[in-house]
C-alpha positions in Angstrom: -8.8 -2.0 -6.3 -12.1 -2.7 -4.9 -14.7 -1.3 -2.6 -17.5 -2.4 -1.0 -20.1 -0.1 2.2 -21.2 -2.8 4.3 -23.7 -1.5 6.5 -22.1 2.4 7.7 -19.1 1.1 6.9 -16.9 1.7 4.0 -14.0 -1.0 3.2 -11.8 -0.7 0.0 -8.7 -3.0 0.0 -5.8 -3.2 -2.2 -3.1 -5.6 -4.1 0.1 -4.6 -6.4 2.3 -5.8 -7.6 5.8 -4.4 -10.0 8.5 -6.7 -11.7 11.3 -5.0 -13.5 13.7 -6.6 -15.4 16.4 -5.1 -17.4 19.6 -1.8 -17.1 20.6 -0.4 -14.8 19.2 2.9 -15.0 23.1 4.0 -14.4 24.5 2.1 -17.1 27.0 0.9 -14.2 26.8 -3.1 -12.8 24.1 -5.5 -14.0 20.5 -5.6 -15.4 18.1 -5.1 -12.9 15.6 -7.6 -11.3 12.9 -6.6 -8.7 10.2 -7.1 -7.3 7.8 -5.7 -5.0 4.3 -6.9 -3.7 1.9 -4.6 -1.6 -1.4 -4.7 0.2 -3.7 -2.1 1.4 -6.8 -2.2 3.3 -8.8 0.9 4.3 -11.7 1.4 6.4 -14.1 4.7 7.1 -16.6 4.7 9.7 -19.0 7.9 10.0 -19.7 8.8 13.0 -21.3 12.4 12.2 -22.7 14.7 9.1 -19.2 16.2 8.9 -16.8 13.4 10.9 -15.7 9.6 10.2 -13.0 7.7 11.4 -10.4 6.6 9.0 -8.5 3.0 9.6 -5.5 1.5 8.0 -3.1 -1.6 7.7 -0.9 -2.4 4.6 2.6 -5.0 4.1 4.8 -4.7 1.6 7.5 -6.9 -0.2 10.9 -6.0 -2.1 12.6 -8.3 -3.6 15.9 -6.8 -5.5 19.1 -8.4 -6.7 21.4 -5.6 -5.5 22.8 -6.3 -2.3 20.4 -5.5 0.9 18.5 -3.4 -0.6 14.9 -6.1 -0.3 12.5 -5.2 2.5 9.9 -6.0 3.7 7.3 -4.1 6.3 4.4 -2.9 7.6 2.5 0.0 8.3 -1.2 0.7 10.8 -2.6 4.4 11.0 -5.7 5.5 12.4 -6.8 9.0 11.9 -10.0 11.5 12.1 -12.0 13.2 8.9 -13.4 16.7 9.2 -15.5 17.6 6.6 -16.5 21.3 5.7 
């Protein structure tokens, strides 16, 4: 994870990689082979003393040797942060 302030913007990025290899957790079937890769980007813009605009984007891919268990998905979210 890395973060930086660019003027009034606060920007952070995250990259995750995970690899699972080994026996199946339930003890049935073949060994598990699973890879996950994920990236996220966060942006925060303060617009007042107690208010900020937030934006987030993300991508994730899972590959699994089990039948039909792999996926790829994207997410985008926008929000408003209120502080007391």
